[in-house]
N, C-alpha and C positions, 0 to 999 in steps of 0.2 A: 609603464603604463603613466600617462600622462599625469601631474601630482595634484594639478589644482583640479582636476574632473574627480580625482578618490578625494580630496579634501571637503568638496562639492557633494561627494554623496555621504560621506560622513556626516558634515554640519546637516544634512538635512534630515537622516536617520536622525539622528538627535533631536530634531529640531519635531519629528512627528511620534517621537515614541510614546508619549503618555496618549495619545490619539490610536495608535496601535495596542499597546495596551488595555486601552477601552474594547477594541476592535475585540479583541481574545478575551474578554473578560463576558463578555456580551455571550458569543458564539459558544464561550463554554456554558455558561447557565443553561443556553437555551440549544443541548446536541440534537440532530435528527438522524433518523436511522436510515440505512443506506436508501437508497429510490424515495425516501418520504422528506426531503428535506427541501419543501415549499418555502418556509421560513425563512431558511438559510439564502436559500435563493435568491428572495425578497428583500433583506440587510443587504448582501451583496450589490445587487442592482441599486438601492438606497447610496449608498459610498460612491459607488464608480458615477451613477449620476451630479453625487456633490460637486466630484471632483471634475468631471466635466471628460470623463470618458466615454464614447459610446459603445455599445453592444447589444450584444442578443441575448434575454433569457429564454427558458425553455427548450433547450438544448437537450435533447436526450429525457425530455421533463424534467429536470430541475440542474439541468445542467449552466451554466452561460458562460462567453464565452467574448469578449477583447480586444478592441486596436487599439494602440499607438501609434500616431505617425506624424511626422512631422513634415513640415511644407513640403520639403525636396523630396519626398517618396516617393513613389510612383505606384500605379492602383493596384498593377501588374507584379509589382516588387515582391522577390521572398522575401521571407521573417522570421523572427526567432521568436517560437514558443518558451511561452511560461506555463507551469498548470502549478495547481492545487489541489488537492480533494475534499470535499468538503464535511463526508457524512459522519455519522460515531458509532458506538458500538454499545451493546445488550449487554451494560455493564454499571454494577448501581455504585455508586459515588462513595466514599468513605471521608473522601479530605474537607477541614473542617473549615472554610473560605468564603470570603462572603460570595464568589462568582463560584460557587460550588454550583452543580447541575440542580436544575431547579424541572427536571420531565423523570419519574421515577422508572429507573432499571436503564437507562441511559444517560452515556457520559463519554467526553470526547478525551476516552484514553490511550488514544493512539497519535495525538496530536496533531489532527484537522482542523482543529480550531488555532492554531498557530500557525501552518500551511496557508491560511486561508489568509489568517490577519497579514503575514510578511508579505502573503504575495500584493492585497492591497497595500501596503503601506513602500513596495516597489514599484508601484502601479501609480504611484502618486508622482515618486521621484520621479521614475519615465515617464510621464507627463509633464514634469516638470522641465525636463530637459529633451523633451523630443525631438528638438532642432535639432539636437547637438548628433545626434543618433546618428549613425550608419545605413542600419536595416530598419525595418517598422520591428515592433513587438507585437504579438498576439498573446492574451494570456485563459487560457482556458481555467478555468473555476468545475469541475468535477463532479457528477453525482458518485455512489457503489465501489469506492476503492477496494470495500470491507469485505462485500459480497458478489459472485457470481451472479452475471459472466462476467462483472467489471465495466465500470462507470467509462476507464479511458475508450474499449470498447464499441460500448456505445456510442459514445462520443467524435469516435473514427469514423463510423457509421452513417453520423449525421453531418459529415463532413467539416469536424473541427483542422484537419490538417491543411485543408484546403479553401481558396478565395481569399486572403492568398495563400500561396505553398507556406507549408513550415518547412522551413530547412536542417534544422535543429530544434532541439527542447532541452529544457536541462527543466529540475522537479528538485525541493528538497525534501528529506524529512527528521525530524528530532530522533537526538539519540542521546540519552539518556546512561550512556558510559561516558560519555564523555562533559567535561564542565564544560561552561558556557566561554564562549570566543573561540572554540578548537572549531573546526570541522573535520570533515573525512569524506574518500570516495575510492573507488578503486575501477582503474580501467578494463575493459573485457568481460569476462564472464564475473558477476557478482552475488545474483538472487538463483534460484531456484524456481523450476515450474512450477504447479502446486493444482493436484485434483485431488475431488472427496469420490471416496470409494462407499458405496453402501453396497453388503449382503444380506441379504433377506434368508434365512434358515429354513425351509418345516419340515418336520419330521413326522413323528407319529406320537402322542401323549399317555400316558398313561400315568399307572402302580409304580413306585418306589422300587417293590418288593419282586417287581414282577419283570424286570428291563427286559427279557426276550420276548415280551412284547409288545415293545416299543422298538421305534428310530429315534435314539438319544439327539434332538438335535443340538445340548449342547456340547456333546462328544465330538457332534460334525463340525462344530464351529470351534473350538477349541483347536480340532485336527486341522483346519481354514487356517489360521490363525497363526499356527506354530507351519506350516507347510509351508506360507505364503513367506518369510521370512527368509527363506532359499531361493526365492527369484533376484532380494539383492547381495546375499551373500554368495551364492554362486550363481547367477545369471548374468550379474553386472559386470561389466568391467571395470576392475578394484581403479582408474584414473577416471571415472564420470563420478562427481558426487552422486547420492541416492540415498533415499530416505522411504521406508513405508513402515506407518505405524497405524495402531489400531488401540482409538482412545474411549471404544463407546461395545461393551459387548452387555446385552439388556437380553436375558432371559427369566421370566416370570412364570418358575414352578414353585415349588416345596420342601419342606423333607423327604416327604414321602411321594412325590408329582414330578413328571419327568414332563416336561411342557412341548406343545407343540411345536411352536416359533422361536429361534433365536433373532436379535439384529443387531448386525454387526457394523460398526462406522472409522472409517480410517482418513487417511492424507498417504499420497504418494508425492514425492517430490526428487526433480533430480536437472540436470542442468544439458541434455542433449535429446532435440526432437525424438529422432529416430531412437533413441532404446525407451523414450517415455512410452510411445505407439505401440513398440514391443511389449512395454513390461505389462504395460492394462490390459494387452490382448491375454497373455500370460498370468495377471489376476482373475478374472473372466474364465479362464478356461481351466484352471486349476482347482477352482474353490468351485465351480458347476462339478468337475470330475470326480473329487475327494466326496462330495453332498453324492452325488450317486453308484459311488462304492456302496454307501451304505444305506443304501435305501431311500434316502431323502432328496430334497431337493435343494438347489439354493439361488437365489436371484442375483443379480450382479448389478447394479446401477453406477457408470462412472459421472462423477458432476465433474465436464471440461470446465479446468480454470483456466487461471492462466499461463502465461509461458514464461521460459527462462527471460531475469532480464541481465544483457547484457552492453555493458557502457562500451558508446566509442573510441579506442582507441586515441586519436589525434585530438577528440572537445575535449577528453579528459584530460589530457596533461597538457594542453592547454588551459583548461580550467583551473589545473592544481597551480600551474606556472603562476599566472596573474593572483590564484590566492596566498600563494607563496607568500608574492613580491606585497599582496593586500594587509594578512595577519601575522607575516613571519613567518619560517618552515618552520617550528618548534610546535607550532599550532596547525599545518597542515599532515595527516595521516594519511598513509594507505593502510587500507580496510581486506581484512579476509572473506576469504567470501561467502557465503550464508546458508541456510535453506530455509528459509522465509522465503514470503513470495512478496509481491506490488504488484501489482497491475500497471502502472509508468511501463512495466514491460511491451502491454501491447504497438504503446507509441515507437520503443527499441524496434520492434521487427518492421517498422515502417523507414525511420529516417532514424541519424543519426543523433544520440541521446548521451547527457551525463546526469547521472543521479545522483546527490551525495547528501553528506548528513552534518547537522549542524548539533553543536554540545548543549546540552539544557541544564544539565548539572550542576546543584551546590551543597556540597555537605554540612554542612556551617550550619543552613537552612531547613538541611531533613528535608533536600529536595534528593533523591538517591533512588526513586518507585522506576520501573520498567514499565513501557508500552502496555496495553493490555491489563495495564493493573488497577486496582480500585482509589491507588492512594496515587498518583499519577500525579505532577505535575511539575510545571518548569519555572525555573531564572525568568525573566520576561527580559532580561537582559538579551536574553539568545534574539528576541525577535530584530535587535539591532543588528545583528552579526548575519541572521536571516534575510530583513531586508539590503543589506549591501552585499548578499552574496550573489543575491539572483539580481541587483544589477549590474555588477561587477559582471556576471555572464554576460550581458547586450552589450557591453564596450566593448 
């Protein structure tokens, strides 16, 4: 890579640093839940307007698309896509900082405020060098990453990958396991599909002293939860990453009352679409049959979530090669597969993508908490790394 361009990008990220920190603090103080990000959209639009970048708002209600084109780019020329997610989580923040959330019970605990701020900063850098870019760049600020059906799917339906065609796409995510200045990614399979499983069991309530006159919904529910574990341990090919977990089991009775109903909620995750479909069918069939055998009824609802995320091998290798040159090989890491989910996977099903992570950890300052934690925070120096890596992806 041309050292003069690299130095130009680094200098610009330093110049914009305080502005981008201010973006992040504003967004962190004013988080909005999935598909409710109207003020966030307005703020992003205001910043893009100040920079001079043409854009559209209201995509999938609260999303934004923007284009950066040089004088030499044609109208039909395919472009590079950069994505940031903009929604927050229903978590009560416990950080004692001046930019803590002002919205009760809502917090940017997954770093989407960081992603958005980084992309705004990268956008300004790219706009300043638009006539030096080989390809145009499309910026996608999307809603609803944290909630089904996933804002990415809605943005795609709204045409964000067309007019002009996005030929490849990049996105980053904060990573509290890495110190500031480090990045990581993985070529090929990286993250899992994610489906929500809801099982409602109806038995027959009655007195605990006369169990023969009841249909024990708790017993039925316990058997279903235990039995369904065999789908992973005995039906799944061991070479396919897979997890089925239940985190909610609600049965409201008491010491001498067998309740009529039980409500169970869980998650199913894997990295193979054929097995995913088969396993979900088995979850439904097995739950219904177990309940029927006891004289109860099980109603199973599956909320279909995100597909698995697979990074394009060539694109990711090229990103790693450039990152090694930019940051030093000691700061670029190969990540293991993980069964968390990310709706960036919808883009990956359509076009070549590279999803990478940036370190935000600083133990000396006590910045050690993971995402979805009420004390999550970042070392703001990570914003520089994020801006530089996003810009680098387009060079």
